[in-house]
All heavy atoms as an XYZ file, in Angstrom:
886
protein
N     -58.138     46.430     24.836
C     -57.392     46.604     23.627
C     -58.044     47.795     22.900
O     -59.207     47.647     22.409
C     -57.454     45.376     22.750
C     -56.944     45.615     21.362
S     -56.797     43.932     20.498
C     -58.003     44.328     19.202
N     -57.378     48.918     22.776
C     -57.928     49.974     22.066
C     -57.915     49.667     20.551
O     -56.893     49.240     19.968
C     -56.992     51.181     22.386
C     -55.739     50.593     22.829
C     -56.086     49.288     23.369
N     -59.034     50.023     19.826
C     -59.086     49.840     18.383
C     -59.786     51.106     17.779
O     -60.718     51.667     18.222
C     -59.902     48.557     18.036
C     -59.871     48.301     16.495
C     -61.308     48.645     18.521
C     -60.152     46.916     16.165
N     -59.069     51.466     16.736
C     -59.530     52.650     15.942
C     -60.212     52.008     14.644
O     -59.748     51.104     14.046
C     -58.473     53.546     15.583
C     -57.808     54.292     16.746
C     -56.636     55.062     16.314
C     -55.917     55.499     17.450
N     -54.529     56.014     17.081
N     -61.472     52.554     14.321
C     -62.089     52.067     13.142
C     -62.161     53.262     12.064
O     -62.619     54.215     12.386
C     -63.532     51.562     13.525
C     -63.437     50.536     14.537
C     -64.225     51.088     12.273
C     -64.717     50.125     15.205
N     -61.664     52.897     10.934
C     -61.733     53.827      9.812
C     -62.204     53.293      8.542
O     -62.466     52.146      8.475
C     -60.348     54.479      9.608
O     -59.431     53.599      9.066
N     -62.423     54.117      7.542
C     -62.790     53.606      6.207
C     -63.825     54.503      5.673
O     -64.065     55.659      6.000
N     -64.590     53.954      4.666
C     -65.640     54.823      4.011
C     -66.943     54.755      4.838
O     -66.899     54.420      6.004
C     -65.859     54.368      2.620
C     -66.154     52.942      2.383
O     -66.599     52.198      3.415
O     -66.108     52.408      1.250
N     -68.029     54.964      4.213
C     -69.301     54.930      4.989
C     -69.699     53.722      5.744
O     -70.457     53.761      6.718
C     -70.484     55.227      3.968
O     -70.437     54.301      2.964
C     -70.292     56.658      3.421
N     -68.987     52.584      5.286
C     -69.312     51.328      6.115
C     -68.751     51.455      7.514
O     -69.324     50.836      8.444
C     -68.616     50.163      5.475
C     -69.210     49.622      4.221
C     -68.258     48.555      3.594
C     -70.532     49.081      4.461
N     -67.728     52.280      7.784
C     -67.179     52.407      9.006
C     -68.198     53.236      9.943
O     -67.979     53.182     11.243
C     -65.863     53.223      9.024
N     -69.066     53.899      9.386
C     -70.134     54.653     10.242
C     -71.337     53.713     10.651
O     -72.082     54.078     11.539
C     -70.627     55.830      9.349
C     -69.533     56.900      9.038
C     -70.148     57.844      8.121
C     -68.889     57.401     10.138
N     -71.392     52.598      9.914
C     -72.577     51.676     10.262
C     -72.442     51.105     11.661
O     -71.329     50.622     12.058
C     -72.624     50.505      9.287
C     -73.803     49.603      9.504
O     -74.949     50.120      9.081
O     -73.625     48.549      9.960
N     -73.381     51.337     12.584
C     -73.317     50.937     14.022
C     -73.202     49.411     14.090
O     -72.369     48.966     15.001
C     -74.507     51.419     14.671
C     -74.565     52.941     14.915
C     -75.814     53.213     15.747
C     -75.932     54.752     15.764
N     -75.094     55.458     16.551
N     -73.821     48.609     13.332
C     -73.715     47.066     13.381
C     -72.267     46.598     13.093
O     -71.753     45.883     13.797
C     -74.751     46.501     12.554
N     -71.611     47.252     12.085
C     -70.356     46.939     11.603
C     -69.344     47.319     12.720
O     -68.486     46.564     13.136
C     -69.930     47.545     10.318
C     -70.832     46.753      9.282
C     -68.523     47.455     10.004
C     -70.593     47.431      7.839
N     -69.586     48.595     13.262
C     -68.592     48.964     14.463
C     -68.727     48.076     15.617
O     -67.771     47.684     16.192
C     -69.005     50.445     14.808
C     -68.573     51.420     13.678
C     -68.949     52.803     14.157
N     -68.037     53.256     15.136
C     -66.861     53.817     14.897
N     -66.413     53.866     13.675
N     -66.056     54.206     15.907
N     -70.024     47.651     15.947
C     -70.231     46.752     17.071
C     -69.506     45.368     16.888
O     -68.902     44.857     17.765
C     -71.684     46.517     17.353
C     -72.202     47.451     18.355
C     -73.700     46.949     18.818
N     -74.557     46.647     17.762
C     -75.378     47.493     17.283
N     -75.508     48.776     17.618
N     -76.255     47.176     16.297
N     -69.537     44.938     15.608
C     -68.948     43.597     15.387
C     -67.500     43.725     15.437
O     -66.832     42.848     16.003
C     -69.331     43.078     13.961
C     -68.809     41.709     13.689
C     -69.021     41.171     12.299
O     -69.624     41.953     11.454
N     -68.644     40.017     12.073
N     -66.835     44.815     14.936
C     -65.485     44.953     15.025
C     -64.965     45.074     16.389
O     -64.044     44.482     16.877
C     -65.086     46.162     14.142
C     -65.163     45.954     12.708
C     -63.490     46.544     14.560
C     -64.944     47.117     11.828
N     -65.747     45.959     17.244
C     -65.448     46.060     18.621
C     -65.522     44.780     19.411
O     -64.677     44.388     20.305
C     -66.259     47.153     19.252
C     -65.840     48.533     18.766
C     -66.847     49.586     19.066
O     -68.022     49.237     19.539
O     -66.602     50.784     18.797
N     -66.494     43.977     19.122
C     -66.747     42.643     19.708
C     -65.596     41.705     19.351
O     -65.087     41.041     20.268
C     -68.086     42.127     19.375
O     -68.216     40.789     19.779
N     -65.179     41.654     18.130
C     -64.161     40.783     17.705
C     -62.790     41.246     18.411
O     -62.039     40.341     18.731
C     -64.052     40.734     16.191
C     -65.138     40.099     15.473
C     -65.135     38.591     15.550
O     -64.230     37.951     15.984
O     -66.151     38.010     15.244
N     -62.630     42.544     18.421
C     -61.403     42.998     19.147
C     -61.357     42.704     20.600
O     -60.310     42.295     21.111
C     -61.337     44.600     18.878
N     -62.494     42.711     21.216
C     -62.580     42.361     22.647
C     -62.237     40.889     22.824
O     -61.541     40.510     23.730
C     -63.984     42.712     23.175
C     -64.017     42.660     24.708
C     -65.353     42.946     25.207
C     -65.614     44.395     24.916
N     -66.873     44.957     25.550
N     -62.805     40.039     21.922
C     -62.437     38.526     22.027
C     -61.059     38.276     21.763
O     -60.471     37.474     22.512
C     -63.282     37.866     20.887
C     -64.759     37.776     21.150
C     -65.326     36.925     19.988
C     -66.816     37.175     19.798
N     -67.343     36.475     18.693
N     -60.410     39.028     20.854
C     -58.975     38.922     20.470
C     -58.177     39.266     21.756
O     -57.216     38.580     22.172
C     -58.628     39.679     19.369
C     -57.261     39.520     18.748
C     -56.969     38.037     18.293
C     -56.868     40.503     17.710
N     -58.530     40.327     22.460
C     -57.744     40.792     23.649
C     -57.942     39.784     24.760
O     -57.015     39.573     25.467
C     -58.171     42.191     24.096
N     -59.212     39.267     24.833
C     -59.352     38.291     25.930
C     -58.556     36.968     25.709
O     -58.073     36.327     26.552
C     -60.853     37.901     26.190
C     -61.650     39.042     26.634
C     -63.158     38.713     26.639
C     -61.229     39.285     28.088
N     -58.440     36.638     24.324
C     -57.629     35.495     24.043
C     -56.221     35.526     24.322
O     -55.467     34.650     24.541
C     -57.900     35.164     22.492
C     -57.117     33.968     21.921
C     -57.741     32.710     22.465
N     -57.097     31.531     21.828
C     -55.983     30.904     22.298
N     -55.402     31.336     23.395
N     -55.497     29.882     21.700
N     -55.657     36.850     24.189
C     -54.257     37.030     24.386
C     -54.080     38.221     25.471
O     -53.717     39.250     25.103
C     -53.579     37.543     23.085
C     -53.692     36.362     22.012
C     -54.600     36.505     21.072
C     -52.726     35.351     22.035
C     -54.697     35.527     20.027
C     -52.836     34.320     21.048
C     -53.877     34.425     20.048
N     -54.356     37.902     26.629
C     -54.362     38.950     27.776
C     -52.958     39.472     27.970
O     -52.888     40.576     28.467
C     -54.968     38.301     28.973
C     -54.707     36.779     28.716
C     -54.717     36.520     27.269
N     -51.935     38.787     27.832
C     -50.589     39.254     28.122
C     -49.990     40.091     26.991
O     -48.942     40.595     27.150
C     -49.712     38.079     28.487
C     -49.658     37.007     27.385
O     -50.631     36.862     26.677
O     -48.587     36.289     27.260
N     -50.638     40.202     25.810
C     -50.187     40.926     24.726
C     -50.706     42.424     24.819
O     -51.880     42.587     25.062
C     -50.571     40.396     23.360
C     -49.927     39.165     23.011
C     -48.457     39.413     22.468
O     -48.131     40.549     22.095
O     -47.699     38.483     22.431
N     -49.907     43.411     24.609
C     -50.339     44.851     24.583
C     -50.660     45.032     23.143
O     -49.694     45.329     22.269
C     -49.281     45.738     25.111
C     -49.612     47.142     25.017
C     -50.952     47.606     25.804
O     -51.231     46.946     26.837
N     -51.711     48.441     25.291
N     -51.907     45.021     22.664
C     -52.283     45.193     21.259
C     -53.052     46.553     21.089
O     -53.895     46.891     21.728
C     -53.224     44.064     20.919
C     -52.666     42.681     21.049
C     -53.651     44.222     19.437
C     -53.644     41.498     20.861
N     -52.409     47.297     20.080
C     -52.988     48.553     19.679
C     -53.411     48.376     18.328
O     -52.566     48.095     17.426
C     -51.952     49.723     19.877
C     -52.544     51.105     19.522
O     -53.824     51.272     19.617
O     -51.754     51.948     19.079
N     -54.774     48.452     17.912
C     -55.186     48.070     16.635
C     -55.903     49.121     15.791
O     -56.501     50.028     16.463
C     -56.132     46.819     16.801
N     -55.895     48.892     14.610
C     -56.601     49.805     13.630
C     -57.342     48.935     12.697
O     -56.724     48.124     11.981
C     -55.660     50.786     12.826
C     -56.212     51.461     11.682
C     -57.284     52.583     12.106
C     -55.223     52.114     10.792
N     -58.663     49.163     12.581
C     -59.498     48.323     11.625
C     -59.894     49.217     10.496
O     -60.451     50.344     10.859
C     -60.629     47.643     12.267
N     -59.700     48.928      9.308
C     -60.135     49.693      8.158
C     -61.089     48.879      7.336
O     -60.763     47.719      6.921
C     -58.928     50.161      7.421
C     -59.291     51.079      6.162
C     -58.195     51.683      5.530
N     -57.479     52.514      6.437
C     -56.096     52.636      6.537
N     -55.311     51.916      5.732
N     -55.604     53.488      7.352
N     -62.296     49.511      6.979
C     -63.243     48.717      6.193
C     -63.717     49.665      4.993
O     -64.037     50.855      5.217
C     -64.450     48.224      7.103
C     -65.356     47.317      6.275
C     -65.130     49.385      7.685
C     -66.046     46.421      7.088
N     -63.637     49.100      3.820
C     -63.933     49.803      2.629
C     -64.650     49.015      1.596
O     -64.493     47.727      1.631
C     -62.609     50.321      1.886
C     -61.865     51.327      2.698
O     -62.367     52.256      3.151
N     -60.652     51.046      2.825
N     -65.533     49.620      0.791
C     -66.211     48.964     -0.296
C     -65.192     49.115     -1.514
O     -64.563     50.137     -1.615
C     -67.480     49.538     -0.660
C     -68.604     49.073      0.329
C     -69.876     49.664     -0.075
O     -70.131     50.889      0.051
O     -70.631     48.879     -0.531
N     -65.125     48.134     -2.346
C     -64.285     48.220     -3.529
C     -64.935     47.388     -4.674
O     -65.813     46.579     -4.405
C     -62.901     47.619     -3.227
C     -62.868     46.081     -2.984
C     -61.487     45.558     -2.769
O     -60.559     46.254     -2.360
O     -61.345     44.324     -3.169
N     -64.497     47.786     -5.912
C     -65.019     46.976     -6.987
C     -63.796     46.164     -7.679
O     -62.791     46.800     -7.950
C     -65.515     47.858     -8.048
C     -66.103     47.152     -9.254
C     -67.248     46.470     -9.220
C     -65.312     47.144    -10.366
C     -67.703     45.734    -10.316
C     -65.709     46.514    -11.622
C     -66.935     45.751    -11.485
N     -63.895     44.873     -7.669
C     -62.936     44.076     -8.314
C     -63.524     43.557     -9.590
O     -64.602     42.940     -9.614
C     -62.703     42.821     -7.337
C     -61.601     41.899     -7.833
O     -61.007     42.094     -8.949
O     -61.281     40.964     -7.193
N     -62.851     43.825    -10.745
C     -63.399     43.375    -11.993
C     -63.678     41.940    -12.095
O     -64.583     41.523    -12.893
C     -62.332     43.817    -13.000
C     -61.495     44.803    -12.388
C     -61.608     44.503    -10.807
N     -62.904     41.141    -11.403
C     -63.129     39.667    -11.416
C     -64.344     39.201    -10.485
O     -65.087     38.320    -10.960
C     -61.837     39.049    -11.071
C     -61.756     37.536    -11.095
C     -61.950     37.071    -12.622
C     -60.453     36.925    -10.683
N     -64.358     39.852     -9.299
C     -65.422     39.413     -8.346
C     -66.552     40.330     -8.080
O     -67.459     40.036     -7.338
C     -64.670     39.170     -7.051
C     -63.578     38.149     -7.124
N     -63.790     36.811     -7.451
C     -62.269     38.248     -6.838
C     -62.612     36.217     -7.339
N     -61.687     37.026     -7.090
N     -66.522     41.508     -8.662
C     -67.638     42.463     -8.413
C     -67.414     43.313     -7.225
O     -66.288     43.426     -6.730
N     -68.456     43.767     -6.653
C     -68.468     44.595     -5.473
C     -68.097     43.699     -4.269
O     -68.706     42.656     -4.083
C     -69.685     45.347     -5.228
C     -69.956     46.432     -6.249
N     -69.361     47.663     -5.969
C     -70.708     46.540     -7.332
C     -69.667     48.495     -7.064
N     -70.518     47.784     -7.840
N     -67.186     44.158     -3.582
C     -66.771     43.443     -2.334
C     -66.489     44.398     -1.181
O     -66.246     45.617     -1.366
C     -65.526     42.603     -2.534
C     -65.693     41.566     -3.611
C     -64.395     41.046     -4.138
N     -63.686     40.302     -3.124
C     -63.495     39.066     -3.099
N     -63.993     38.239     -4.004
N     -62.819     38.422     -2.046
N     -66.344     43.825     -0.007
C     -66.023     44.664      1.193
C     -64.676     44.158      1.595
O     -64.483     43.040      1.940
C     -66.970     44.437      2.347
C     -66.568     45.278      3.660
C     -68.397     44.887      1.876
N     -63.627     45.127      1.711
C     -62.337     44.823      2.144
C     -62.175     45.206      3.589
O     -62.435     46.403      4.017
C     -61.248     45.530      1.240
C     -59.823     45.279      1.747
C     -58.862     45.812      0.849
N     -58.854     45.161     -0.419
C     -58.289     43.988     -0.597
N     -57.689     43.270      0.296
N     -58.340     43.361     -1.845
N     -61.710     44.324      4.408
C     -61.351     44.648      5.778
C     -59.973     44.401      6.094
O     -59.331     43.441      5.603
C     -62.297     43.725      6.708
S     -62.001     44.118      8.449
N     -59.339     45.363      6.727
C     -57.897     45.283      7.095
C     -57.718     45.525      8.616
O     -58.301     46.415      9.165
C     -57.169     46.301      6.237
C     -55.578     46.366      6.629
C     -54.913     47.420      5.908
O     -55.074     47.455      4.676
O     -54.259     48.208      6.519
N     -56.923     44.733      9.155
C     -56.602     44.873     10.620
C     -55.111     45.008     10.626
O     -54.367     44.220     10.303
C     -57.026     43.597     11.342
C     -56.657     43.654     12.970
C     -57.403     44.795     13.606
C     -56.990     42.319     13.565
N     -54.673     46.166     11.362
C     -53.318     46.434     11.523
C     -53.106     46.551     13.142
O     -53.770     47.375     13.754
C     -53.023     47.751     10.988
C     -51.566     47.984     10.480
C     -51.595     49.388      9.757
N     -52.037     49.290      8.446
C     -51.161     49.407      7.375
N     -49.939     49.580      7.702
N     -51.630     49.191      6.200
N     -52.290     45.647     13.649
C     -52.098     45.564     15.061
C     -50.681     45.791     15.434
O     -49.796     45.066     14.900
C     -52.666     44.243     15.626
N     -50.374     46.767     16.320
C     -49.011     46.908     16.824
C     -48.949     46.087     18.153
O     -49.724     46.393     19.022
C     -48.766     48.393     17.043
C     -48.723     49.198     15.791
O     -48.125     48.755     14.835
N     -49.304     50.386     15.878
N     -48.056     45.212     18.186
C     -47.949     44.299     19.302
C     -46.842     44.675     20.359
O     -46.684     43.957     21.345
C     -47.643     42.879     18.816
C     -48.567     42.438     17.755
C     -48.090     41.076     17.175
C     -50.004     42.220     18.320
N     -46.139     45.807     20.098
C     -45.063     46.167     21.005
C     -43.792     45.439     20.633
O     -43.776     44.506     19.802
N     -42.645     45.834     21.124
C     -41.362     45.288     20.897
C     -41.164     45.395     19.396
O     -40.468     44.465     18.770
C     -41.326     43.933     21.427
C     -41.447     43.812     22.784
C     -41.396     42.420     23.362
O     -41.414     41.427     22.587
N     -41.528     42.177     24.680
N     -41.664     46.343     18.673
C     -41.360     46.514     17.237
C     -42.087     45.547     16.381
O     -41.829     45.380     15.145
N     -43.152     44.782     16.891
C     -43.845     43.780     16.081
C     -45.158     44.386     15.612
O     -45.770     45.030     16.322
C     -44.147     42.591     16.962
C     -42.785     41.775     17.347
C     -43.100     40.629     18.248
N     -43.764     41.160     19.521
C     -44.646     40.376     20.241
N     -44.949     39.294     19.820
N     -45.139     40.886     21.324
N     -45.475     43.994     14.302
C     -46.755     44.412     13.759
C     -47.285     43.305     13.022
O     -46.666     42.536     12.446
C     -46.510     45.560     12.861
C     -47.767     46.247     12.311
C     -47.456     47.412     11.459
O     -46.537     47.439     10.701
N     -48.367     48.372     11.474
N     -48.646     43.207     13.032
C     -49.354     42.193     12.429
C     -50.413     42.985     11.464
O     -51.114     43.886     11.891
C     -50.133     41.432     13.335
C     -51.106     40.344     12.832
C     -50.390     39.184     12.188
C     -51.966     39.779     13.930
N     -50.477     42.545     10.176
C     -51.355     43.135      9.221
C     -52.105     41.935      8.548
O     -51.408     41.068      8.064
C     -50.669     43.979      8.026
C     -51.637     44.535      7.130
C     -49.843     45.043      8.845
N     -53.427     42.039      8.585
C     -54.166     40.936      7.951
C     -55.327     41.663      7.136
O     -55.916     42.609      7.587
C     -54.912     40.082      9.061
C     -55.752     38.964      8.427
C     -53.888     39.547     10.070
N     -55.522     41.172      5.874
C     -56.571     41.750      4.970
C     -57.432     40.562      4.463
O     -56.869     39.470      4.168
C     -55.907     42.471      3.828
C     -55.030     43.577      4.187
C     -54.486     44.143      2.890
N     -53.517     45.268      3.259
C     -52.226     45.118      3.311
N     -51.608     43.968      2.975
N     -51.471     46.159      3.667
N     -58.695     40.957      4.080
C     -59.480     40.065      3.438
C     -60.543     40.820      2.766
O     -60.990     41.888      3.260
C     -60.137     38.976      4.377
C     -60.595     37.780      3.707
O     -60.726     37.776      2.455
O     -60.995     36.735      4.322
N     -61.181     40.256      1.744
C     -62.233     40.897      0.954
C     -63.322     39.775      0.755
O     -63.081     38.681      0.293
C     -61.849     41.506     -0.300
N     -64.603     40.180      1.084
C     -65.714     39.192      0.887
C     -66.889     39.968      0.387
O     -66.936     41.274      0.434
C     -66.077     38.531      2.229
C     -65.005     37.756      2.885
C     -64.769     36.415      2.145
N     -63.619     35.811      2.598
C     -63.598     34.621      3.155
N     -64.691     33.936      3.285
N     -62.455     34.049      3.551
N     -67.918     39.326     -0.016
C     -69.209     40.000     -0.465
C     -69.942     40.665      0.668
O     -70.485     41.674      0.503
C     -70.132     38.960     -1.091
C     -69.697     38.512     -2.503
C     -69.910     39.375     -3.567
C     -69.513     38.734     -4.917
N     -69.675     39.734     -5.899
N     -69.853     40.071      1.854
C     -70.602     40.493      3.031
C     -69.464     41.092      4.033
O     -68.499     40.365      4.353
C     -71.376     39.356      3.684
C     -72.168     39.672      4.774
O     -72.773     40.759      4.825
O     -72.231     38.994      5.864
N     -69.870     42.208      4.643
C     -68.963     42.839      5.514
C     -68.730     41.978      6.864
O     -67.584     41.808      7.283
C     -69.493     44.272      6.023
N     -69.735     41.306      7.276
C     -69.674     40.544      8.448
C     -68.716     39.335      8.259
O     -67.872     38.978      9.106
C     -71.025     39.971      8.889
N     -68.587     38.764      7.061
C     -67.807     37.704      6.815
C     -66.418     38.107      6.669
O     -65.493     37.456      7.181
C     -68.251     36.988      5.449
C     -69.420     36.202      5.378
C     -69.870     35.684      3.995
O     -68.935     35.618      3.176
O     -70.990     35.323      3.819
N     -66.158     39.285      6.124
C     -64.852     39.831      6.016
C     -64.187     40.083      7.371
O     -63.087     39.800      7.630
C     -64.815     41.091      5.088
N     -64.977     40.649      8.272
C     -64.536     41.034      9.505
C     -64.232     39.830     10.358
O     -63.201     39.637     10.986
C     -65.623     41.901     10.384
C     -65.761     43.213      9.626
C     -65.309     41.988     11.798
C     -67.040     43.937      9.969
N     -65.047     38.818     10.328
C     -64.828     37.542     10.982
C     -63.598     36.838     10.549
O     -62.740     36.296     11.313
C     -66.057     36.580     10.828
O     -67.285     37.296     11.369
C     -65.875     35.337     11.667
N     -63.391     36.805      9.250
C     -62.292     36.147      8.599
C     -61.031     36.848      9.051
O     -60.041     36.232      9.303
C     -62.389     36.069      7.135
C     -61.285     35.303      6.441
C     -61.191     33.864      6.939
O     -62.249     33.199      7.232
O     -60.058     33.311      6.988
N     -60.932     38.196      8.933
C     -59.743     38.987      9.314
C     -59.404     38.645     10.785
O     -58.276     38.465     11.089
C     -59.953     40.498      9.105
C     -58.970     41.281      9.810
C     -59.884     40.757      7.576
N     -60.368     38.772     11.743
C     -60.010     38.550     13.043
C     -59.565     37.069     13.388
O     -58.782     36.786     14.215
C     -61.165     39.008     13.986
C     -61.091     40.444     14.227
C     -61.785     41.327     13.473
C     -60.322     40.938     15.296
C     -61.761     42.739     13.685
C     -60.296     42.401     15.549
C     -61.053     43.340     14.737
N     -60.227     36.177     12.731
C     -59.806     34.736     12.815
C     -58.286     34.556     12.327
O     -57.589     33.812     12.928
N     -58.015     35.079     11.177
C     -56.568     35.102     10.691
C     -55.686     35.708     11.664
O     -54.533     35.271     11.878
C     -56.579     35.759      9.325
O     -57.332     35.010      8.345
N     -56.123     36.870     12.232
C     -55.256     37.546     13.226
C     -54.968     36.558     14.426
O     -53.800     36.544     14.894
C     -55.832     38.785     13.673
N     -55.983     35.921     14.896
C     -55.865     35.060     15.996
C     -54.902     33.858     15.740
O     -54.016     33.561     16.576
C     -57.257     34.441     16.354
C     -57.301     33.825     17.760
C     -58.772     33.303     18.038
C     -59.653     34.488     18.035
N     -61.079     34.084     18.360
N     -54.974     33.365     14.533
C     -54.060     32.254     14.150
C     -52.639     32.833     13.986
O     -51.734     32.140     14.449
C     -54.582     31.689     12.728
C     -55.773     30.797     12.993
C     -56.173     30.007     11.712
N     -56.467     30.964     10.591
C     -57.580     31.366     10.327
N     -58.648     31.103     11.148
N     -57.842     32.176      9.246
N     -52.562     33.979     13.429
C     -51.194     34.486     13.287
C     -50.523     34.950     14.578
O     -49.311     34.615     14.848
C     -51.145     35.823     12.424
O     -51.608     35.588     11.143
N     -51.309     35.411     15.657
C     -50.783     35.672     16.931
C     -50.456     34.360     17.625
O     -49.336     34.301     18.304
C     -51.797     36.389     17.728
C     -51.891     37.865     17.503
C     -53.073     38.533     18.180
C     -50.622     38.564     18.007
N     -51.139     33.345     17.477
C     -50.944     32.091     18.115
C     -49.522     31.527     17.498
O     -48.615     31.066     18.247
C     -51.986     30.979     17.781
C     -52.095     30.004     18.862
C     -53.333     29.020     18.635
N     -54.607     29.786     18.316
C     -55.415     29.463     17.306
N     -55.123     28.401     16.473
N     -56.416     30.070     17.131
N     -49.386     31.598     16.148
C     -48.045     31.120     15.461
C     -46.947     32.025     15.979
O     -45.858     31.512     16.337
C     -48.151     31.324     14.080
C     -48.330     30.062     13.288
C     -48.371     30.141     11.840
N     -49.674     30.195     11.431
C     -50.337     31.111     10.649
N     -49.615     32.140     10.153
N     -51.562     31.050     10.360
N     -47.108     33.319     16.086
C     -46.029     34.172     16.604
C     -45.652     33.812     17.982
O     -44.508     33.837     18.317
C     -46.466     35.579     16.471
C     -45.431     36.749     16.856
C     -44.350     36.607     15.974
C     -46.106     38.175     16.864
N     -46.601     33.652     18.809
C     -46.349     33.284     20.232
C     -45.594     32.007     20.355
O     -44.653     31.919     21.157
C     -47.741     33.181     21.029
C     -47.462     32.823     22.484
C     -48.777     32.705     23.104
N     -49.239     34.024     23.599
C     -50.312     34.283     24.255
N     -51.205     33.259     24.412
N     -50.580     35.394     24.599
N     -45.970     31.024     19.518
C     -45.233     29.778     19.524
C     -43.708     29.979     19.187
O     -42.882     29.423     19.676
C     -45.886     28.774     18.569
C     -45.941     27.410     19.084
C     -46.803     26.501     18.181
N     -48.056     27.170     17.873
C     -48.814     26.885     16.885
N     -48.529     25.877     16.048
N     -49.998     27.568     16.637
N     -43.486     30.828     18.111
C     -42.161     31.026     17.623
C     -41.352     31.737     18.751
O     -40.227     31.490     18.908
C     -42.102     31.960     16.453
C     -42.536     31.224     15.187
C     -42.385     32.144     14.006
N     -43.042     31.590     12.849
C     -43.749     32.253     11.945
N     -43.818     33.596     12.104
N     -44.251     31.731     10.939
N     -42.027     32.654     19.452
C     -41.322     33.457     20.487
C     -40.988     32.422     21.692
O     -39.815     32.539     22.197
C     -42.204     34.558     21.098
C     -42.371     35.702     20.175
C     -43.325     36.674     20.713
C     -40.972     36.534     19.955
N     -41.787     31.540     21.964
C     -41.583     30.519     23.093
C     -40.411     29.587     22.553
O     -39.539     29.232     23.482
C     -42.913     29.801     23.433
C     -42.554     28.561     24.299
C     -43.793     30.644     24.057
N     -40.427     29.203     21.339
C     -39.371     28.273     20.835
C     -38.075     28.993     20.642
O     -37.075     28.425     20.409
C     -39.887     27.594     19.591
C     -40.970     26.728     19.708
O     -41.332     26.352     20.847
O     -41.761     26.367     18.673
N     -38.166     30.304     20.462
C     -36.965     31.059     20.192
C     -36.599     31.117     18.763
O     -35.437     31.298     18.357
N     -37.568     30.870     17.891
C     -37.243     30.825     16.396
C     -37.987     31.973     15.763
O     -38.644     31.748     14.716
C     -37.727     29.457     15.844
O     -39.093     29.354     16.091
C     -36.909     28.340     16.373
N     -37.847     33.159     16.351
C     -38.509     34.395     15.733
C     -37.891     34.647     14.450
O     -36.541     34.700     14.310
C     -38.332     35.604     16.738
O     -38.875     35.217     17.958
C     -39.075     36.727     16.162
N     -38.625     34.813     13.357
C     -38.134     35.242     12.064
C     -37.210     36.529     12.188
O     -37.623     37.462     12.883
C     -39.300     35.480     11.194
C     -40.475     34.940     11.987
C     -40.113     34.918     13.338
N     -36.113     36.586     11.504
C     -35.231     37.638     11.511
C     -34.198     37.606     12.636
O     -33.338     38.535     12.688
N     -34.298     36.707     13.615
C     -33.354     36.653     14.612
C     -32.218     35.621     14.191
O     -32.520     34.525     13.868
C     -33.937     36.134     15.931
C     -34.889     37.157     16.628
S     -35.503     36.574     18.171
C     -34.041     36.375     19.086
N     -30.996     36.144     14.294
C     -29.895     35.253     13.935
C     -29.316     34.703     15.240
O     -29.256     35.322     16.245
C     -28.770     36.093     13.228
N     -29.026     33.415     15.250
C     -28.335     32.839     16.376
C     -26.946     33.086     16.379
O     -26.189     33.041     15.441
C     -28.597     31.324     16.396
O     -28.051     30.718     15.258
N     -26.463     33.493     17.507
C     -25.019     33.869     17.703
C     -24.400     32.842     18.716
O     -24.949     32.707     19.677
C     -24.876     35.323     18.180
C     -23.444     35.685     18.343
C     -25.574     36.303     17.252
N     -23.307     32.282     18.206
C     -22.626     31.319     19.053
C     -21.499     32.033     19.872
O     -20.855     32.829     19.281
N     -21.250     31.691     21.104
C     -20.091     32.154     21.905
C     -19.065     31.148     21.980
O     -19.303     30.030     22.272
C     -20.597     32.628     23.349
C     -21.711     33.672     23.198
C     -19.506     33.066     24.150
C     -22.365     34.034     24.514
N     -17.783     31.622     21.630
C     -16.708     30.716     21.694
C     -15.859     30.903     22.949
O     -15.607     31.984     23.359
C     -15.852     30.849     20.404
C     -16.680     30.612     19.167
C     -14.628     29.949     20.473
C     -15.989     30.809     17.900
């Protein structure tokens, strides 16, 4: 699964890049039949309510016009990355279940008379 990593200076940190690449590899191994092209963006931000936080966003193109976007912000970059990839895994599992059941959101059932 190819993954591009972007963001501010946090994206240059080798430990953060390794963690993102490792999580992306785990995600690809979990869903081997999905063609996933991903972009991870990591930035520091200041939230007046919560103070300084690290925002991680994962944008995954799944093919067939499907896209998955997951965002989270935490005090620690490692926690934000872990949570984003965990949410992506749960969302992919839900999406796969809907595809198997034939209840994909946005698909209208058409009856033939």
